[in-house]
C-alpha positions in Angstrom: 3.0 -23.2 -36.9 3.0 -24.1 -32.4 4.4 -20.9 -31.0 5.9 -22.3 -27.4 8.0 -20.5 -24.9 10.1 -17.8 -25.7 13.3 -18.1 -25.2 15.7 -15.3 -27.2 16.3 -12.0 -26.4 12.4 -11.2 -26.3 12.4 -12.7 -23.3 15.3 -11.6 -21.6 14.0 -8.4 -21.7 10.5 -9.4 -20.4 12.8 -10.3 -17.9 14.4 -7.7 -17.6 12.2 -5.0 -17.1 10.0 -7.1 -14.4 13.1 -7.1 -12.9 12.5 -3.7 -12.8 9.5 -3.8 -11.2 10.3 -5.8 -8.9 12.9 -4.3 -7.4 11.0 -0.4 -7.7 8.3 -1.9 -6.1 10.9 -3.8 -3.0 12.4 -0.2 -2.4 8.6 1.9 -2.8 8.3 -0.4 0.3 10.7 -0.5 2.0 10.3 3.6 1.7 6.4 3.2 2.8 8.7 1.0 6.4 10.4 3.5 7.2 7.9 6.6 6.6 5.2 4.3 9.1 8.2 3.3 11.9 9.2 7.3 12.2 5.6 9.6 11.3 3.1 6.9 12.0 1.4 8.9 14.4 1.2 12.0 11.7 0.0 8.7 9.0 -2.9 8.0 12.2 -4.0 11.5 12.2 -4.0 12.5 8.1 -6.6 8.9 8.0 -8.9 9.7 10.7 -9.3 13.2 9.5 -10.0 11.7 5.7 -12.3 9.8 7.7 -14.1 12.8 9.5 -14.4 14.5 5.8 -16.4 11.7 4.1 -18.5 11.7 6.9 -19.1 15.0 6.5 -19.2 15.2 3.3 -21.6 11.9 3.2 -23.4 13.4 6.2 -23.1 10.4 8.3 -24.5 7.8 5.1 -21.7 5.4 5.4 -19.6 6.3 8.0 -19.6 2.5 9.1 -17.7 1.7 5.6 -15.2 4.5 5.8 -15.0 2.6 9.6 -13.7 0.2 8.9 -11.7 1.1 5.5 -9.7 3.2 7.8 -9.5 0.4 10.3 -8.2 -2.6 7.1 -5.6 0.9 6.3 -4.3 0.8 9.9 -4.1 -2.4 9.8 -2.2 -2.9 6.6 -0.1 -0.2 7.2 0.8 -0.8 10.5 1.7 -4.8 9.6 4.4 -3.3 6.6 7.2 -4.0 9.1 5.9 -7.5 10.9 5.2 -5.5 14.3 1.9 -4.1 15.2 3.1 -1.1 16.7 3.4 2.5 14.2 -0.2 3.4 13.9 -3.1 3.0 17.1 
């Protein structure tokens, strides 16, 4: 017997769970955007300190990759609100 698309109660439960997840992620993004807007300089300093720590632990062996990762993280966080003005 062919198992087509379900439109019964199982589908409704699945849709409600998906809607909750999307709402949760939207809320998390809004909170992260607000944090970056208000604390961008501290976040940037934290990323730089983490990069220095990683560099020290690896003996500078992966500095190019660490710097690339930090730059990408800063760009992604800075672009959350559509404006590149929060993280230096």
